[in-house]
C-alpha positions in Angstrom: -19.4 28.0 -8.2 -20.1 27.1 -4.6 -19.1 24.3 -2.3 -20.6 22.5 0.7 -19.0 23.5 3.9 -19.3 20.0 5.4 -17.4 16.8 4.4 -19.6 14.0 3.1 -18.3 10.6 4.1 -19.2 7.3 2.6 -18.1 3.8 1.7 -18.2 2.3 -1.8 -16.9 -0.8 -3.6 -15.0 -1.2 -6.9 -13.9 -4.5 -8.4 -14.3 -6.2 -5.0 -12.3 -3.6 -3.1 -13.8 -1.5 -0.4 -13.1 2.2 -0.2 -14.1 5.0 2.3 -14.1 8.5 1.0 -14.3 12.0 2.4 -16.1 13.9 -0.3 -16.5 17.6 -1.0 -19.5 18.7 -3.1 -18.9 21.5 -5.6 -21.8 23.2 -7.4 -21.3 24.8 -10.8 -24.4 26.4 -12.5 -24.1 26.9 -16.2 -26.6 26.9 -19.1 -27.5 23.5 -20.6 -25.4 23.8 -23.7 -23.5 21.1 -25.6 -20.2 22.9 -25.2 -20.7 23.0 -21.4 -21.4 19.3 -21.3 -18.3 18.6 -23.4 -16.2 20.8 -21.1 -17.3 18.9 -18.0 -16.9 15.4 -19.6 -13.3 16.4 -20.4 -12.7 18.1 -17.1 -13.8 14.9 -15.3 -11.1 12.9 -17.0 -8.5 15.6 -16.1 -9.6 15.6 -12.5 -9.5 11.8 -12.2 -5.9 11.8 -13.5 -4.8 14.8 -11.4 -6.3 13.4 -8.1 -5.6 9.7 -9.0 -9.2 8.7 -8.7 -11.0 5.7 -10.1 -14.0 7.8 -10.8 -15.5 11.2 -9.9 -19.2 11.5 -9.5 -20.6 14.4 -11.6 -24.3 14.9 -12.0 -26.5 17.4 -14.0 -29.9 18.8 -13.1 -32.2 21.2 -14.9 -32.1 24.7 -13.3 -34.7 27.3 -13.5 -33.9 30.7 -12.1 -37.0 32.5 -10.8 
């Protein structure tokens, strides 16, 4: 796991309401396995509840270690 050392700021809208966020980017590299996907889908819901967020943006990318 690693994190960006800078804060990413940006506005967004949800149901007609405007928000401005200070975002932190966290990188977690794991093998592309169904159990890992399930873990992060469930983790996202726990994080949304814990941090009282409407949504949390999680993305996946293929990784090839050279």
